[in-house]
C-alpha positions in Angstrom: 24.0 -11.8 16.9 23.2 -9.3 19.7 24.8 -6.5 17.7 22.6 -7.3 14.7 19.5 -7.3 16.8 20.4 -3.9 18.3 21.1 -2.5 14.8 17.8 -3.8 13.5 15.9 -2.3 16.4 17.7 1.0 15.8 16.7 1.0 12.1 13.1 0.2 13.0 13.0 3.0 15.6 14.4 5.5 13.0 11.9 4.4 10.4 9.0 4.8 12.8 10.3 8.2 13.8 10.5 9.2 10.1 7.0 7.9 9.4 5.4 10.6 11.5 2.6 13.0 10.5 2.8 14.9 7.2 3.9 18.6 7.2 1.5 20.9 9.0 -1.2 22.3 6.8 -0.9 19.5 4.3 -4.3 17.6 4.2 -4.4 13.8 3.7 -7.1 12.3 1.6 -8.4 9.0 2.9 -9.3 6.3 0.3 -10.6 2.9 1.4 -9.9 -0.1 -0.8 -11.4 -3.6 -0.2 -9.8 -6.8 -1.4 -12.1 -9.8 -1.9 -12.3 -12.9 -4.0 -11.8 -11.9 -6.9 -12.2 -8.1 -7.1 -10.8 -4.9 -5.8 -13.2 -2.1 -4.8 -13.0 0.6 -6.1 -11.5 -0.5 -9.4 -10.5 3.0 -10.4 -9.1 5.7 -8.1 -8.4 9.3 -9.3 -6.0 11.5 -7.4 -4.4 14.9 -8.0 -0.7 15.2 -8.6 1.0 16.1 -5.3 -2.0 15.1 -3.3 -1.1 13.3 0.0 -3.0 10.0 0.0 -3.8 7.6 2.9 -4.8 4.4 1.3 -6.6 2.0 3.7 -6.5 -1.5 2.4 -8.8 -4.0 4.0 -9.0 -7.7 3.2 -12.7 -8.5 3.1 -12.0 -12.0 1.7 -11.2 -15.4 3.1 -7.7 -15.8 1.8 -4.5 -13.7 2.0 -4.4 -11.1 -0.8 -1.6 -8.8 -2.1 -1.8 -5.2 -3.1 0.8 -4.1 -5.7 1.1 -1.0 -7.9 3.7 0.8 -10.0 2.4 4.1 -8.4 4.7 3.4 -5.5 7.9 3.1 -7.5 10.5 5.8 -6.8 8.6 7.5 -4.0 8.5 7.4 -0.2 5.7 5.2 1.2 4.7 4.9 4.8 3.3 1.5 5.6 1.2 0.9 8.8 0.0 -2.5 9.7 -0.9 -4.3 12.9 1.1 -2.1 15.2 4.1 -1.6 12.9 5.0 1.5 10.9 7.9 1.9 8.5 8.9 4.5 5.9 10.4 3.1 2.7 11.5 4.1 -0.8 11.4 0.6 -2.1 7.8 -0.5 -1.4 6.7 -3.3 -3.7 4.0 -5.5 -2.2 1.5 -5.4 0.7 0.3 -8.8 1.9 -3.0 -8.6 3.8 -4.4 -11.5 5.7 -8.2 -12.0 6.0 -9.9 -9.3 8.1 -6.7 -7.3 8.4 -6.4 -3.6 7.5 -3.2 -1.9 6.4 -2.5 1.7 5.5 -0.2 3.2 2.9 0.6 6.9 2.8 2.2 8.5 -0.2 2.3 11.4 -2.6 2.6 10.8 -6.3 3.7 13.8 -8.3 3.9 12.3 -11.8 0.6 12.3 -13.7 -0.4 9.1 -15.5 -2.2 5.8 -15.1 -0.8 3.2 -12.7 -2.3 -0.3 -12.5 -2.9 -2.0 -9.1 -3.5 -5.7 -8.7 -3.4 -8.7 -6.4 -0.3 -10.8 -7.0 -1.5 -13.8 -5.1 -2.0 -17.2 -6.7 -4.8 -19.7 -5.9 -3.9 -23.3 -4.7 -4.6 -24.6 -8.2 -2.3 -22.0 -9.8 -4.6 -19.3 -11.0 -3.4 -15.7 -10.6 -5.8 -13.4 -8.8 -5.1 -10.7 -11.3 -6.4 -12.9 -14.1 -9.5 -13.6 -12.0 -10.4 -9.9 -11.9 -8.4 -8.5 -9.0 -7.1 -5.5 -10.9 -7.7 -1.7 -11.1 -6.0 1.6 -11.7 -4.9 4.8 -10.2 -5.3 7.9 -12.4 -3.1 10.8 -11.3 -4.2 14.0 -12.9 -2.4 17.4 -13.0 
């Protein structure tokens, strides 16, 4: 058990080290996104191919929301939330509690449209995406 804990801490430390600042001279564009019942603002985000993005996701609602998007598939994403940083190539979902803010940093090189949405479900079984929590990234050349 102790060996597993040491290995986990080593992997976390390596991820935090890798999740450092972008290369010198490469600017980062800050985009703020707010999740609320039942909308995501802004609902459309346009970025340039190869542009380094820092996406600040804030939950302005009263329930936990999720932020999901196909834009993150197959690329490195740095996730920063409540004192924890990690670099991953398999980012799928960001769960954000009320009042919390989390940050995602990424660079998407492939132009196209990529939907984003909240994957949460209400206590009575309604999907947040069906209630209007949906939008899109547009990556232009």
